[in-house]
N, C-alpha and C positions, 0 to 999 in steps of 0.2 A: 504494500499499499504505500502511495508517495503522499509524503510527508512536507508539508509546508510549513515554511516561517517566515514570521516577518522579522527584521533586524536592522539596526539603525547603525549607519556609522558616521563617522565625521572625518571629511577628506578636506585636506586643501589643496587647492587646482590654483594654476599659473595663469591670469589671463592672458591673451596676445600681446596685450600692451606690456606685460611683464616682462616676457620671453622676450618679446622686442628691445626692451631697454637692456635687458642681459648679454642679449647677445652684441649691441653696441657697446656697450659698458669694455666687454672686454677687446674690443676691436682698436688696436693702436693706432695713431695718428698717421702714420705713412698708410694707412689703408682704409682711413676714415673718407678719404676722399672718394675713395673707387665706390666704395658703399655708398654714397651720397647720391652719385653719378647713375649708380643702379636704379636706387629709388627713383629718380629723377624722370629717368628712360620708360622706369614701369608705371609710373602714377603722373599722370599728365595733370592733376590737379594740384601737384606739388613743384614750387617754382622757386629758383634760386634767383633771390633780388639782384646780385650785380650782372649774372646772365639777362635778367629780365630788363634790365635797365639800358643795357647795349642794345638788346633788340629792340626796344621802344622806338617809331618813328619820329621823326622829327615835324616838330608845329606846322604846318602847311599852311595857316593864315594865323599868321601873329597879331597882326591887328583886329583880329576876331574878340567880341564882347567876350570877355571869361567868365561873365555871366550868364551869357548866352547856353543852350544847350547846344552842343557840336550834334547831336542827332534826334530826330525826332522820335517820336513814343512808336510812330509806325516802324520807322526805319531799325528802331531797336529790337523789337519784336521781331521782323522780318531775318533780323541777322541771326536772333538764335533758333529759330525757328528751322532754317537753315542745316543747322548743327543738325549730321549725321551721324545718329548714335550706333547704326547698325555695323560700322567698322569695330564700335569696342563691346557692343554686345556679343559678338562672335569669338571674343577672344576665350582660349581655353579655360581661362578660371579665371577668378578675382584674387587678387595677390594674399595671400598667407603672410601678413607681417611678421607673425610669429616665428619663423621658419627661414627667412630669407638666406641666402649663401652669401658670406662674406669673404671678398676676394682678397687675397695676400699679394697681389702685385704691386708695382708700383703702377703710379698714375703716369699717361702720356708725356705730361711737362717735365717728371723727375728723370724718365729714360733719356729725356732729350739734354737733361745738363749732365749725362753723363756716358758720353758716346765710349761703343765699345770695338775697339779694332776689330775687321773682320779678319781672320787668318784661317790657314787651314788646320782641321782637327788633325789627332795624334794619326789617325788612322790613314787619314787623308795625303799625309806626307810619308807614309809608308807606301803608300802605295804608288805615288810617284818614284820614288826609289826602285821601284818593283817595274812599274812601267821603261822605267832607262837600261835594263838589262835585256841583252839579249838571249830569249830563251822560248824555249819551244811553247807551242801551245799548254801542252801536258803540263810542263812543268810551271808555265804561267797560272795557270788554276791551280795546282798545288799549292803555287807561294802564297796565291789568293785565298784560299781556303786556310792558309797559316797565319795571315793575317786578321781575318776575321775571327779567330780563335782566339786572340790576345784578348786579356781582360784590360781594365783601365790602366792599372801598373805595368802595362809591357810585358807582361809574365804570359806562358804556355801553359795553365794549370791542368788543362786537358790531355789525357793519354795521346800517344801515338794511334793506336788502334781506334779511338774515336773520330777520329780524323779520317781516317782511312774510310773508315764505313761511312762517315757523311758524305766525302766523295763518291763515293757508289750509289748511295742515294740520290744527291743533288743532279752531279754532273756523268751520270754513269762513269766515272773512270776508276779502275780497278790498281790503285796505287799499292808498290809494296813498300815496308818497313822503311827499307834504306834507303827508297826516294825520298821518303819524308825528311828522314834524318839529313840525308844532301840537301834538301831545300832549306829545309833551318837552320843550319849552319850558316847560307847563304844571306837569309834575312838575321841572321845576331851580328852579321859584319855590317848591316843599316844602320843609321844614326837617330836615334841618340844611344849612345854606346849602351851594352846589355841589355837590348831588346831581345824579346823573344827567348828567355832563359825560364827555366821549367823550376830554381828555387834561388833561394836568396844567395846561394853559394856560386854557384853557374853565372849569375846575376853580374857579380864582383869579381869572379875570374875574367869573364869577358872583358871588361871594360879594363884592368890590370893588363891582359895581353895586347892591349893596344899604347899600353905605355912604351916609354924605352924598355926594352929588355934587360942592355946592359947596365943597366942602372942596379947594382946590390939591394938597394931599398926595395924596388920594384919586386926583384927576385924574393926577397925575403918576405915581403907582401903576399906575395902567389902562394908562397909555405905556409904562410900564417892561415891564410883563406882556405888553403886547399886539405890541410892536417887538422888545424887546431882552432876552427870556427867557434866552436863550442867555447873554450877557453876565452878565447878572444871576448865573444858576447857577454859573456858571466863576468868578464874584467878581472879572470887568476891570471894577472902580468907576471907574478914571482914564477908560477907553472911555464910562461910562454919564454922568460930570461931562461931558464934552465935548460927546456927542452929546444930553445934553438940556441944556445950557448951566445946570447949575447948580454952585452949591458944593458941600464934601463935609460941610457940617451937613445942608443939604436932601437930600442922598443920604441921610444917616444916618436921618431922619425918615421917607422914603420904605420903606427898608429895612426897618427896624423895623416899620413899616406891613404889608408884603408877609410879614414873617416871621409875624404873628398870623393870617395865613389857615390852615385845617385843608387840608393835601394830600389828606388819605385822610378825607374826610366820614362815609364810612360806620362809621368805627370810633366816632364820635361819640356813636351811636345804638346800637352792640352791646352785647350786654348780657354782662356780664365773665363773662370763661371761669372754669373751675373754680379756686379760689385755690388755687396747691403750695403747701405748707410743709414744710420740712426738719424731720426727726425726727433728730437726732444719733443715730451709731452706738455713739459712744465721747464719754468725759467727760475735759478733763484739769484738774488744780486742780493750783494752788501755794501749797504748805504751805510757806510761810517758806523757800523756795530750793528746795526739793525738790515736785517733778512726781509726781502722783498720777493713775494711769489706770483707769478703771473701763469697766465695758461697759455698754450700755442694756440695763436689765432685761428690757426687752421682747424680748433677744434669745437669754434664757434662760429660756423657758415650761416650767411644770412638766408635764411628760407622764410616761404610765405604761401599759405593757400592762396591757389589761382584765383584771382577778381573774376575771370571771364567763367569760370565752373563754379563760383556761387553765385553771380547772376544767373547763370543758365539753370541750376538749382532751383532759385526763388522763382523762376518765368515758369517752370514747370509744375512746381510744388503750388501755385497760383493760378492755373490754367483751368477753365471751369468746367473742359468735359476732359476725362480721363479715359481713354484705353487700354489695353492691355500692353499695348507698344510702349505708349506714354507712361504706365507704371516701370515697364523693365527700365525706362530711361532715368526715368527718378530713383529708383532704385540705386541703379549703376552709379548715377553722380553721387549720390549720399555716400555711396560706399567709399567713392576715390577719396572725397573730403574728409569723410572721418579719418579715413586712414592717413592721408596729407597732415591731418593733426595731430593724429597718433605718433607720426613720425616726428614731427617737430617737437613736442612735449617730450619725447624719449632722446632727442638730442641735446634739449635743454636740461633736462634731468641728469643725463652724463656728466654736464659741464661742471654742475653743481656738486654731483658727487666725486669728482675728477678733485676738483678745488679743496672740496670738503677732507678728503682723506688724505691728500698732500698736505695740506694745512697742518693738519692732526702729526701728518711724519714728522715736518719741518720742527712744529713746537718739540716734538718729544728730542730729536736729535739736534737741537739748535744749537749746542758747543758745536758740534762737528762741523755743521753746515759752515760756523763763524772760522772754525781753523783746520779743517782738512786733516785734522790728524784721527786717525784710525781709533787711536786711543781713548779718544773721545764718545766714541760710540756707544750707547746704554744700550742695555740686553734689551730687546723689543723683540717681540710675537706677533702675531696676528690680531690676537686678542686684545692686547692691550691698545691697537688703535681702534678696534669695532668698538669697544666700550667707550672711547671717549668719543668717537662720532655717531654713536648709537645705533651702528650698522650690522648688519650678519656678516660672519668670518668669511663667508664664499665671496661677497663683495668686495672687501679688502683686498682680497687674494687675487680676484680678476683684476683688479687694478695695477697691483704689485706684480704680478707676473709677467704685465706686457709693456707696461709703460717706463719710459725713462725721463729721468730731470737731469737738465743742464745746468751744473753750478760754473763758480770760477775757476773752478781744479778740477775739470773734467765731468763728462757724464754717464752716468750711472743707472741701472736697473733699479727700480724701487726697492725689488727682491732682495739685492745685497744689503740694505739698513737693517732687515730682519737678522738676528743673533740670537743664538740661545744666552742663559747665565751663567756663569760659572763662579764660584765662590772662594777667594782668598781667603791664607792665613788669617787675615784679620776680621772674616766675616763680611768683607764688604762684595756685592755682587759687581763682575765687570761681564763684558761681550766675550764671547769665544774668539771673536776677529780679534782683537789684544792680542790673544795666545798665538794666532794664526801670524801675528804680525813680529811677536817675536820668535817664533819660531822660523821664520823665513828670514829673520836678520841674522840668526845664529848660523843658520844653514848657508846665508849667503858669505859669510866672514870665516867658514870653516876652513881648517888644510885640508886644501883637495886630494892631498897622498893621504891623509887619513881622517876622511869624513867620519861625522858624528854618527853613531847609532841611534836608535831609539831611547835607549836603556838611558843614554848619557844626555839626551834633550828631554829626558824626564826629571832630571835630574837637575839640569839649568833651570828649567821652569820651576823647580821646587826651591831652589835656594832664591828665585824673584818673586817666590810666595803663592805659586800656582802649584798647587799639589792635586795633579791629572795621572791618572792610571798610565799605564806604556800603551797599552792598545788603542787610549783617546790620541795621544800623540800619534800614534799611527794611522789613525783614521783621519785624522786631521792634513798629516803630510800628504797623503793621499788626495784627499777631496783638494789640496792645492795641485797637484802633479806632480811632485817629486817624488822620485825613485828611492830606492832604500839606500840606505849609506854604500854598501857595495860598488853600486853602478853608479854610485856620485866621482869614483874616485877617479882621479887623474892622476897621469904621470908626471 
């Protein structure tokens, strides 16, 4: 028997306007222009005031009495009646402003500011070198197959047997393994040196073979790469000196020679990618010890609801007779007007939230923004700012993760000002960034022949009043991208 029950639930759902605001809030300034352009294209009821002023026609009758109406009532009615709503009503769907896509690409003006030189790609350069060789059609196709199988680093990481199978299926060529090996050696002579290698060892050896073979340092460098590569990568220099029967000065020359080689030759011929530049969302200036915060002007576009659409709606809404087509027109225009108002309100709310959040961060870290001394950074988490501005933590997170502030000492991601607290021996709470700064200074001034191990760094911090576990020191070191002591060793 079917049992029916009645149950009440309290659910919280976001309205389309709230979803739109959330999506706009996390859009950085560099992408806001593109997002606004998309909205202007999709919603004809939304206008950019700056563009609208440019498109307004010049006054044809400058001597006309300004109090006199430019158009009669009948003319205005005729103009509105001639508006064809069919073009809009046949659109696929009314735009859902809660799910608009955000474009992360730079706008057209920014692309014009940073021209990128057109040059051949890495694979095109190899193909051009192959074209210059006097090869049979068979060898040429084999060479093309090998070049096409290289990865972006310039390595051939696929086995020869796979290339043979590909040739058989794509070109109907049954190649022998020796043929492939011979053609691979030809391609390994191409520029940049080291191309077509199957591993790091082969890549370095190819480059060394192109150097002066009469130089004893080159010969010993080849011996290191060929027979002692593991000891070299792990910086076991003592073992290398014993194995090669050389002193530290000779080893230093050999190491320097190997370090000049390119472990990823494919990168040297690659076209430079799209240049990424940061457009700060905020500017902080120091006026005689008083900080002044401003929002990037690009975050405050001059948008308005189209007057012609508003007049059109009023005209349709006041019409005496309304057939089905007229009702559809009224509904369409109303939806476009509402959507335009929602978008403008969301942009304004975005401006207010950005300023409110950044102002709280600036006041919290006031001493840091005055002095640029990282030791002045206070421990600060998202909740600290959320409590100050009476907003949700997720709102602060959306602002901090994608926005930049320009100061007199650099441009920084807001997220970089947040840090956890560490308690000193005196009971004072300091930012973990202060500890990282001390670690960085210790490592930068250490004896490179005998780098400081994590245990020693822990002792130094303890002497300075920071009682931190060794594993925490290791975590901070790795977060800063600093390798272990053994790999920092230099001759």
